[in-house]
VMD Tcl script that draws the C-alpha trace (Angstrom):
set ca {
  {19.80 -6.37 55.50}
  {21.46 -3.76 53.40}
  {22.67 -6.48 51.02}
  {19.38 -8.07 50.96}
  {17.60 -5.00 49.98}
  {20.15 -4.35 47.09}
  {19.54 -7.90 45.90}
  {15.86 -7.55 46.00}
  {16.03 -4.09 44.21}
  {18.26 -5.71 41.63}
  {15.78 -8.40 41.24}
  {13.11 -6.00 40.63}
  {15.20 -3.92 37.79}
  {15.52 -7.49 36.13}
  {12.09 -8.62 36.35}
  {10.77 -5.07 34.86}
  {13.38 -5.47 32.23}
  {11.93 -8.92 31.41}
  {8.30 -7.57 31.57}
  {9.32 -4.97 29.24}
  {10.97 -7.21 26.75}
  {8.03 -9.41 26.98}
  {5.78 -6.44 26.27}
  {7.82 -5.38 22.80}
  {7.98 -9.15 21.85}
  {4.15 -9.42 22.01}
  {3.73 -6.18 19.90}
  {5.99 -7.93 17.45}
  {4.47 -11.22 17.36}
  {0.97 -9.28 16.93}
  {2.27 -7.44 13.84}
  {3.53 -10.56 12.41}
  {-0.18 -12.27 13.02}
  {-1.90 -9.80 10.84}
  {-2.88 -10.23 7.43}
  {-1.09 -7.75 4.92}
  {-3.29 -6.29 2.33}
  {-3.48 -3.47 -0.34}
  {-6.66 -1.80 -1.33}
  {-6.14 -0.81 -4.98}
  {-7.81 2.54 -6.40}
  {-11.44 2.01 -6.90}
  {-12.93 1.98 -10.65}
  {-15.08 4.65 -11.18}
  {-16.02 4.38 -14.99}
  {-19.58 3.39 -14.64}
  {-20.26 6.33 -12.81}
  {-21.27 9.79 -14.41}
  {-19.21 12.58 -13.18}
  {-22.47 14.75 -12.07}
  {-20.46 16.88 -9.26}
  {-18.96 19.99 -10.41}
  {-16.22 20.31 -7.84}
  {-12.87 18.70 -7.40}
  {-13.78 15.26 -5.53}
  {-11.81 12.10 -6.20}
  {-14.72 9.43 -5.18}
  {-12.76 6.54 -6.00}
  {-10.12 7.64 -3.59}
  {-12.17 8.87 -0.82}
  {-14.25 5.47 -0.55}
  {-10.95 3.61 -0.84}
  {-9.48 5.57 2.16}
  {-12.78 4.78 4.15}
  {-12.20 1.09 3.32}
  {-8.51 1.38 4.35}
  {-9.38 3.22 7.63}
  {-12.06 0.49 8.60}
  {-9.70 -2.40 7.77}
  {-7.01 -0.96 10.38}
  {-9.61 -0.41 12.63}
  {-10.53 -3.88 12.88}
  {-6.75 -4.67 14.12}
  {-6.59 -8.01 11.82}
  {-4.72 -6.57 8.94}
  {-1.82 -4.57 7.90}
  {-2.60 -2.31 5.07}
  {-0.03 -0.76 2.73}
  {-0.10 3.14 2.73}
  {-1.76 4.73 -0.51}
  {1.74 6.48 -1.37}
  {3.38 3.33 -1.21}
  {1.02 1.41 -3.42}
  {0.76 4.59 -5.68}
  {4.68 4.75 -6.17}
  {4.33 0.77 -7.47}
  {1.54 1.49 -9.87}
  {3.31 4.63 -11.47}
  {6.39 2.13 -11.91}
  {4.63 -0.39 -13.42}
  {2.61 2.11 -15.47}
  {-0.60 0.50 -14.59}
  {-3.79 2.21 -15.28}
  {-7.15 1.15 -14.16}
  {-7.95 -1.33 -16.63}
  {-4.66 -3.14 -15.60}
  {-5.59 -2.99 -11.83}
  {-9.11 -4.84 -12.35}
  {-6.99 -7.92 -13.84}
  {-6.38 -10.12 -10.68}
  {-3.05 -11.62 -12.42}
  {-1.72 -8.03 -12.54}
  {-2.92 -7.10 -9.09}
  {-1.36 -10.36 -7.68}
  {2.00 -9.42 -9.40}
  {1.76 -5.86 -7.85}
  {0.99 -7.43 -4.69}
  {4.00 -9.53 -4.81}
  {6.23 -6.54 -5.36}
  {4.35 -4.95 -2.21}
  {4.88 -8.12 -0.43}
  {0.95 -8.41 0.69}
  {-1.10 -11.66 1.04}
  {-4.50 -10.03 -0.07}
  {-5.17 -7.46 -2.86}
  {-8.63 -5.84 -2.84}
  {-10.20 -4.76 -6.14}
  {-13.03 -2.47 -6.04}
  {-15.75 -0.94 -8.75}
  {-18.27 1.92 -7.71}
  {-21.38 1.08 -9.68}
  {-23.65 3.72 -8.03}
  {-22.99 6.76 -6.26}
  {-26.17 9.23 -6.71}
  {-28.94 11.39 -5.46}
  {-32.01 11.07 -6.33}
  {-35.57 13.17 -6.08}
  {-39.19 11.64 -5.37}
  {-41.99 12.92 -4.05}
  {-44.17 10.80 -1.52}
  {-47.50 11.34 -0.09}
  {-47.88 12.07 3.62}
  {-51.01 12.40 5.53}
  {-52.21 15.93 6.17}
  {-49.12 17.45 4.50}
  {-49.61 16.08 1.10}
  {-46.91 15.76 -1.55}
  {-43.40 16.00 0.02}
  {-40.18 16.08 -1.44}
  {-37.72 13.17 -0.53}
  {-34.04 12.82 -1.48}
  {-32.42 9.41 -1.77}
  {-28.75 8.91 -1.65}
  {-27.15 5.58 -2.85}
  {-23.73 4.08 -3.14}
  {-23.09 0.64 -4.60}
  {-19.53 -1.00 -4.27}
  {-18.74 -4.47 -6.22}
  {-15.21 -5.85 -4.65}
  {-13.07 -8.87 -5.19}
  {-10.47 -10.19 -2.74}
  {-7.51 -11.80 -4.59}
  {-4.89 -14.15 -2.94}
  {-1.66 -12.76 -4.23}
  {0.17 -16.07 -4.13}
  {-2.07 -17.91 -6.48}
  {-4.12 -14.85 -8.14}
  {-7.40 -16.77 -7.46}
  {-10.37 -14.41 -6.37}
  {-11.25 -15.73 -2.95}
  {-14.38 -13.74 -2.69}
  {-16.59 -11.36 -4.66}
  {-18.73 -8.84 -2.75}
  {-21.43 -6.42 -3.21}
  {-22.62 -3.97 -0.74}
  {-25.24 -1.04 -0.88}
  {-25.65 1.96 1.21}
  {-28.90 3.84 1.06}
  {-30.25 6.85 3.07}
  {-33.08 9.10 2.51}
  {-34.35 12.34 3.96}
  {-37.92 13.94 3.76}
  {-38.39 17.32 3.10}
  {-34.88 17.66 1.64}
  {-35.08 18.84 -1.88}
  {-32.79 17.30 -4.37}
  {-31.22 20.94 -5.30}
  {-30.79 21.56 -1.50}
  {-29.12 18.36 -1.03}
  {-26.90 18.63 -4.02}
  {-25.91 22.43 -2.75}
  {-25.02 21.19 0.72}
  {-22.38 18.92 -0.91}
  {-20.82 21.54 -2.91}
  {-17.08 21.93 -1.90}
  {-17.03 19.23 0.39}
  {-14.17 16.34 1.00}
  {-14.65 12.92 2.13}
  {-12.69 13.53 5.36}
  {-15.03 16.36 6.22}
  {-17.29 16.24 8.97}
  {-20.16 17.65 6.67}
  {-19.72 14.89 4.27}
  {-19.99 12.38 6.91}
  {-23.28 14.08 8.38}
  {-24.88 14.10 4.63}
  {-27.08 11.47 3.37}
  {-24.54 10.68 0.39}
  {-21.78 10.47 2.88}
  {-23.78 8.02 5.22}
  {-24.83 5.85 2.26}
  {-21.09 5.70 1.19}
  {-19.83 4.64 4.49}
  {-22.40 1.96 4.96}
  {-21.21 0.58 1.51}
  {-17.58 0.69 2.29}
  {-18.04 -0.59 5.84}
  {-19.90 -3.63 4.42}
  {-17.13 -4.39 1.95}
  {-14.97 -4.34 5.36}
  {-17.60 -6.63 7.31}
  {-17.40 -9.19 4.42}
  {-13.64 -9.08 3.90}
  {-13.25 -9.76 7.96}
  {-15.88 -12.52 7.47}
  {-13.91 -14.24 4.30}
  {-10.63 -14.00 6.11}
  {-11.86 -15.51 9.43}
  {-9.85 -18.89 9.02}
  {-7.00 -17.30 6.82}
  {-3.58 -17.93 8.70}
  {-1.37 -14.77 8.16}
  {1.87 -16.00 6.23}
  {5.10 -14.42 6.30}
  {5.73 -12.83 3.27}
  {9.25 -12.97 2.16}
  {11.27 -9.72 0.65}
  {12.05 -9.71 -2.78}
  {15.07 -10.99 -3.65}
  {18.15 -8.28 -3.38}
  {19.08 -7.06 -6.97}
  {22.75 -6.85 -7.53}
  {25.17 -6.85 -10.28}
  {28.24 -4.91 -11.53}
  {29.21 -1.98 -13.69}
  {30.06 -2.89 -17.19}
  {30.74 0.47 -18.91}
  {31.38 4.17 -17.92}
  {30.99 6.51 -20.89}
  {30.25 10.15 -21.02}
  {28.46 10.19 -17.75}
  {26.23 7.12 -18.40}
  {26.86 3.98 -16.32}
  {25.92 0.69 -17.69}
  {25.18 -1.96 -15.27}
  {24.94 -5.92 -16.17}
  {21.37 -6.38 -14.78}
  {17.90 -5.54 -16.33}
  {14.43 -6.18 -16.95}
  {15.05 -10.13 -16.58}
  {16.01 -9.05 -13.00}
  {13.28 -7.00 -12.29}
  {15.00 -3.57 -12.75}
  {12.83 -0.84 -13.55}
  {13.36 2.87 -14.64}
  {13.75 5.14 -11.51}
  {15.55 2.55 -9.57}
  {18.34 3.77 -7.31}
  {21.34 1.73 -7.24}
  {24.18 2.05 -4.64}
  {27.73 1.69 -6.18}
  {30.21 0.00 -4.22}
  {34.01 -0.78 -4.39}
  {35.87 -3.70 -2.87}
  {38.57 -2.22 -0.91}
  {39.98 -5.38 0.94}
  {39.84 -9.03 1.07}
  {40.46 -10.89 4.43}
  {41.78 -14.57 4.06}
  {41.74 -17.42 6.30}
  {45.32 -18.00 7.30}
  {45.17 -21.77 7.08}
  {43.30 -22.17 3.95}
  {43.71 -19.00 2.15}
  {40.15 -18.76 1.60}
  {38.65 -15.25 1.47}
  {36.46 -15.11 4.72}
  {35.56 -11.30 4.55}
  {35.30 -8.61 1.67}
  {35.21 -5.08 2.94}
  {33.76 -2.31 0.61}
  {32.96 1.29 0.77}
  {29.89 3.17 -0.88}
  {31.08 5.55 -3.39}
  {27.75 6.38 -5.29}
  {24.17 6.16 -6.16}
  {22.79 5.83 -9.72}
  {19.49 6.10 -11.08}
  {18.32 3.73 -13.91}
  {17.04 5.81 -16.96}
  {16.89 3.09 -19.53}
  {16.57 -0.62 -19.33}
  {16.80 -3.69 -21.69}
  {16.68 -7.25 -20.79}
  {20.30 -8.00 -19.55}
  {21.68 -4.48 -19.03}
  {20.57 -1.13 -17.66}
  {21.75 2.83 -18.19}
  {22.05 4.86 -15.21}
  {23.16 8.52 -14.34}
  {25.22 9.61 -11.32}
  {22.78 11.25 -8.63}
  {25.42 11.23 -5.69}
  {29.50 10.73 -5.98}
  {31.77 10.45 -3.15}
  {34.41 12.96 -3.12}
  {37.55 12.16 -4.89}
  {35.95 9.11 -6.23}
  {35.15 7.62 -10.09}
  {32.73 4.84 -11.05}
  {34.75 2.23 -12.67}
  {34.21 -1.02 -14.44}
  {33.59 -4.00 -11.91}
  {32.43 -1.84 -9.19}
  {29.31 -3.61 -7.39}
  {25.70 -2.35 -7.76}
  {23.15 -3.10 -5.14}
  {19.49 -1.91 -5.69}
  {18.17 0.20 -2.79}
  {15.09 -1.03 -1.11}
  {11.84 0.66 -1.37}
  {11.07 3.41 1.16}
}
mol new
graphics top color blue
foreach p $ca { graphics top sphere $p radius 0.5 }
foreach p [lrange $ca 0 end-1] q [lrange $ca 1 end] { graphics top cylinder $p $q radius 0.2 }
display resetview
């Protein structure tokens, strides 16, 4: 009887482990089935800067769109910091971001399937007077936000959809000066902005864009985006603290890239054929690229193992982006 109980208990543990493994596998599969998308900073050049405090409207609206995309459960959205790092490395301004071909190139570096480009064409508060029975003329403040967006297929640089969504809210008996004053110093993620008529108009336009994105991608199959090819090379010269390697812009090397430096310490050969079947290496340094030309790059040492010196023929491997 005791053996039977132990057997049942063991079977229960195995079954529980199986269920646990299945659960995590389902999570992994669900993540793989999501469409990877990046939201570019929104262009604000058509908007007159009427607010007097530090308010990044383009970034704020972009964050609303990102949050709504994530909340759909259908998308994996690239973090803003990771996107900004790539844009800085590519030295892209707003003008470059609006070009679908350039956006697609950035998208491939990020490993995404879609890029969302957007322009805010209206972000405003306006005042009117309307006639109300008994009360007579009453102030009314109108808040409007209009967003134009394009969804770009990274693989083809094709514009898959062009969208325009508007948000408008008004409030009677709410004078323009009061409406403007109540916005002073607010940030996009504050409860006060969320409750303000301009915040409500902005969220309505942003959510409308996301609704269209969901609709336009309903039949789009998520694809497994391959990681960029590993960039490897060799040390070609060591001189006065500068390290020159034999890979450059033609292989995708950029200023600021970090390479790890490895030294071969042992080759293991097949005793029958004499063929090298394994190479053992040790990491001896990290270098940062400071200058790039077509087929070569110059770097400075940022980390060096104790009692080690970088030598010609040492291998260099570009670190993956964080």
